[in-house]
VEXKEMI-664103 format. One record per residue (C-alpha): residue number from 1; residue in three letters; x, y, z. Coordinates in nm, 2 decimals, m for minus. Layout:
REM VEXKEMI-664103
num:NUM&residu:ALA&x:X&y:Y&z:Z
...
REM end
This chain:
REM VEXKEMI-664103
num:1&residu:UNK&x:2.25&y:2.40&z:0.72
num:2&residu:UNK&x:1.97&y:2.66&z:0.66
num:3&residu:UNK&x:1.85&y:2.48&z:0.36
num:4&residu:UNK&x:1.81&y:2.16&z:0.55
num:5&residu:UNK&x:1.61&y:2.33&z:0.83
num:6&residu:UNK&x:1.39&y:2.50&z:0.57
num:7&residu:UNK&x:1.33&y:2.18&z:0.39
num:8&residu:UNK&x:1.23&y:2.00&z:0.71
num:9&residu:UNK&x:0.99&y:2.29&z:0.79
num:10&residu:UNK&x:0.83&y:2.26&z:0.45
num:11&residu:UNK&x:0.78&y:1.88&z:0.49
num:12&residu:UNK&x:0.62&y:1.93&z:0.83
num:13&residu:UNK&x:0.39&y:2.20&z:0.70
num:14&residu:UNK&x:0.30&y:1.99&z:0.39
num:15&residu:UNK&x:0.24&y:1.68&z:0.60
num:16&residu:UNK&x:m0.01&y:1.86&z:0.82
num:17&residu:UNK&x:m0.22&y:1.93&z:0.51
num:18&residu:UNK&x:m0.21&y:1.57&z:0.39
num:19&residu:UNK&x:m0.34&y:1.42&z:0.71
num:20&residu:UNK&x:m0.69&y:1.29&z:0.72
num:21&residu:UNK&x:m0.93&y:1.13&z:0.97
num:22&residu:UNK&x:m0.98&y:0.76&z:0.96
num:23&residu:UNK&x:m1.24&y:0.55&z:1.15
num:24&residu:UNK&x:m1.21&y:0.18&z:1.23
num:25&residu:UNK&x:m1.53&y:0.01&z:1.10
num:26&residu:UNK&x:m1.51&y:m0.26&z:1.37
num:27&residu:UNK&x:m1.46&y:m0.06&z:1.70
num:28&residu:UNK&x:m1.50&y:0.30&z:1.59
num:29&residu:UNK&x:m1.14&y:0.40&z:1.68
num:30&residu:UNK&x:m1.04&y:0.74&z:1.53
num:31&residu:UNK&x:m0.70&y:0.79&z:1.37
num:32&residu:UNK&x:m0.56&y:1.12&z:1.23
num:33&residu:UNK&x:m0.27&y:1.08&z:0.99
num:34&residu:UNK&x:m0.15&y:1.06&z:0.63
num:35&residu:UNK&x:m0.27&y:0.70&z:0.61
num:36&residu:UNK&x:m0.43&y:0.46&z:0.86
num:37&residu:UNK&x:m0.25&y:0.18&z:1.04
num:38&residu:UNK&x:m0.26&y:m0.16&z:0.88
num:39&residu:UNK&x:m0.40&y:m0.29&z:1.22
num:40&residu:UNK&x:m0.63&y:m0.10&z:1.45
num:41&residu:UNK&x:m0.44&y:m0.06&z:1.78
num:42&residu:UNK&x:m0.77&y:m0.09&z:1.98
num:43&residu:UNK&x:m0.93&y:m0.40&z:1.84
num:44&residu:UNK&x:m0.65&y:m0.54&z:1.62
num:45&residu:UNK&x:m0.87&y:m0.56&z:1.31
num:46&residu:UNK&x:m0.67&y:m0.56&z:0.99
num:47&residu:UNK&x:m0.74&y:m0.31&z:0.72
num:48&residu:UNK&x:m1.06&y:m0.19&z:0.88
num:49&residu:UNK&x:m1.01&y:0.19&z:0.85
num:50&residu:UNK&x:m1.22&y:0.42&z:0.63
num:51&residu:UNK&x:m1.17&y:0.79&z:0.56
num:52&residu:UNK&x:m1.42&y:1.02&z:0.73
num:53&residu:UNK&x:m1.46&y:1.40&z:0.74
num:54&residu:UNK&x:m1.33&y:1.63&z:1.01
num:55&residu:UNK&x:m1.68&y:1.71&z:1.11
num:56&residu:UNK&x:m1.77&y:1.34&z:1.15
num:57&residu:UNK&x:m1.46&y:1.28&z:1.35
num:58&residu:UNK&x:m1.53&y:1.57&z:1.58
num:59&residu:UNK&x:m1.89&y:1.45&z:1.63
num:60&residu:UNK&x:m1.76&y:1.11&z:1.73
num:61&residu:UNK&x:m1.48&y:1.24&z:1.95
num:62&residu:UNK&x:m1.67&y:1.51&z:2.13
num:63&residu:UNK&x:m2.01&y:1.36&z:2.17
num:64&residu:UNK&x:m2.13&y:1.28&z:2.52
num:65&residu:UNK&x:m2.22&y:0.92&z:2.58
REM end
């Protein structure tokens, strides 16, 4: 039981380090995860995500328009 809980905790910890920021090249939607979606949930473009840095994602997300 303890080993299973410990293993789940390790996977959650490891998964957090593997997550990256992704930006849709069509609409600019930002996604944070291990890999991007096949289809953008905002504009429905297929395979349109590119990896971006955390700084670039923060600039996009927190900029005043």
